[in-house]
N, C-alpha and C positions, 0 to 999 in steps of 0.2 A: 611521148607515152610513159606514164609512171608505172602501170601495173601490167601491162601486156607488151609484147614484142611481136613484130610481124616481119617475116621473111618471106621471099618468093623463090621457089625451086622449080626444077624441071622447065627450064626456058621460060621462066616467069608465068608458067600456066597454073601453078599451084601456089596458093596463099597459105602460109603456115602461121596460125595465130597461137602464140604461147602464153599462157596465163602465168604471171610471175610477180607475186606480191613478197617474194622472199622466204615464204614458208608454206602456208596452207592454201595459198591461191583463192583466197575468200572473194566471192563475187559481191563486193560491196558497190556503192553507187559510182564510185570513181571507176572502178574496173568495168561495170556495166556500161557506163557512157563511153568509155574508150572503145569497148567492143562495138558499141552502136555506131561510133564515129568511123570506125575502119570498115563496117559492113556497108556504110553509106557510100563510102568512096569506091567500093567494089562495083556500083552501078555503072561507073565509067569505064570498068576495065572488060571489055569484050572478050579478052583472050583467056580469062580466067576459066579453067575447067574444073577446079576443086579447091575447096577451103578445108583446111584441117585445124583441129583444135587440140591442144595438149597442155599439160601442166609442166613448168619448169621444176626441176628437182624430183622428189620422190612421189609426189602426189598430183593427181589431176586437179581436184578442187574439194575442199571440205564443205563447200556449199556457200549459200548467200549469208550475209552478215546478220547473225541473230539480233544485234543492236537494232539493226534497220527493220527488224520485224515487230518491234514495239508499236503500240496501237497508233501513236501520233505519226510514225513514219511508214506504216504498213501500206497505205494507199499509194503514196509516192513510189515506194520500192517496188511494188508489184507493177505499177504502170511502166516504170523504167524496164525492169526485168522482162516483162512480157513483150515489150517492143523489140527485143532482141529475137524472140521467136517469130513475130510477124515478120521482121527484116529478112531472116534467113529463108522463111517460106515464100516471100515476095521476090527475092533475088532469083530463086530456083537454081542456083549454082550447086552442084553436088557438094556434099559436106561429109567430113569423116572425123571421128573422135578416137584418139590414141590414149588409151587409159592405163595409168599406172597408179598403184597406191590408193589412197581414199578418194572415191568418186561417189560424193553423198549430196543428198538435198538438190539444191540448185545445180551443183556440179553434174549430177547424174542427169538432171533436166536438160542441161546444155548439151550432153552427149546424146540424149534420147532424140533431140530433134535432128541429129545428123542422120544421113542416109546410111552410113556405114559406121560401126563401132568394132574397134579392135582393142584387145587388152593384152598385158602380160600377167603373169602368174601372181604378181604382188597386188593386183587390183581387188578392191572390196567395194561392192556397189550397193547403194541402198537409199531408200527414201524415209529417213527417221523423224520426219516432221511431227507425227502423231505422238511421239515421246515428249513433245513440247507442247502438246495439246492443240496443235494446228495441222493443216493438211497442205499438200503441194498441188497447187492448181495445174500447171502444165502437165506434170506427171500423171495427174488423174485423168486426163485426157489421152496422152500419148502412150502410156504404158499398156492399156487394154488394146489400143490399135496395134501395137507392136507384138505383143505376146499372148493376148486373149485375157479376157476378163478374170478367169480363175487365177491364173498366175499373177496378174496385176494386183488382184485385190490382196493377195497373200503379203505382197511387198508393201502396199499402200496402208493397210489396216494393222499389220503387225509392227512395221517400222523396221523389221529385221533386215540384215545385210546379207549379201550372198558373195561368194568367190566368183572369180573370172570363170573357172570351169562350170559352175552352177549356172552363171549367166549364159554361157555358150549352149548348155543343155536344154534351156528353156527357149532358145532361139534369140536371145537379146544380143549376144556378142557373135560377130562374124568369125573370127579366129582368135586363139589364145597362144601368146609365145612365152618363151621361158623367162626372158628378160626384156627390159626396155631397149637395150641396144639391138637385140634380135628383132624386136618388133619393128624399130625404125628402119632397120635394113630391109627387112622383107616387105614392108609397106612401100618403101621406095620402089622396090621391083614391081609390086603389085600396081601402083600408080602408073609406071611406064607402061605395063603390060595392058592396063584397062582403060587408060585416058590418053596415052600418048599419040594415037592415030586417030582419036575422035574430033568432031567438030564442037568447039566451045558452045556455039549458039544451039546446035542440036541437042546437046546434052541438058541444056536448060529446058527445051521442051519435052525431053525425056523424063526429067525430074518432075515438071508439071503434071504430065500424063500419069506417071506412076503413082503420084501422091495426090490425086484428084480427090479421093475420099478423105485422106488424112488432112489435107489443107483445108477442106470444107469444114470438117468437124473441129479441128483446132480453131479456126477462125470463127465458128459459132459458139462453141462450148468455153472457150477460155474466157472471153468477157463475162459470161454467166458466173463462172467459178471464182473470178476475180471479185464480182459483186457480192458472191456468197461469202467469200473470205473477209472482205472489208466491212461489209454492212450487216452481217449476221455473226459469223465466227468471233470476229473482234470485239463484238458487244457482250460476249460471254465472260464471266469471271475466270473460268478455267484456262481459256486461251491466253489471257494476259497473264495469269499465274505461271503457267507453262513457260513463256518467254522470260519473265522476270526471275523465276526461280533458277533457270539456266545461267542467266547473267550474273545472278547473285551466288552462283555455285553452292545451291542447297537443293533439297529434295522438294518437289511440288507438293503443296498442300490442296489437293482437289477438292472442290465444293460440289462437283457434278452439275454445275449449271453456268 
């Protein structure tokens, strides 16, 4: 693996996936495919009770690769990215995100699909896609389901970021810790207390049951939003201008069409 690391803890009942590209933990096609490969291997691991996601270094993830959002790459990129969400939903293994630093765009979407989200006080969470003239398909389905439409729309339509404390106040984050070290230590204890004596197979049925509405809506709506993105949004001048201006490090020149 080039861009992720996988470790097993708690008597091999927990799989720890660490995003690690050396800096911003960008979810490019290489990292996405590595995540998909690992998730596929988990189908054979009946003893797994939990999958955790975290970023190496100071940040969880700056998000998906903007380069791969360009019109010629967008369809392929979204297909691969969305496969991660379908894989996680189909596995039904409980999932947990440990968030430090920047957790933006596709990075926040990866955290959103998890059953549990924990953060330390360095965390900054946001869906800034609208600032590039585009929108985030997975977050557009998952955020309203997790925190309600009004709060979700505030994040999705403004593109503004929030702190870990603000995220906890709106019900997005389970718990906030002072720093990454404390977060890791407390989560280790939390995992032992909440998963140590439970059946791995029964946990999967519990996830399926507790997510019956969530899974149904993500499964139905995400393909529709992917189609809206690829076949409508990316045919507009402004969506392409937003992506290109970011890559060219200049202000976008919106045509409003």
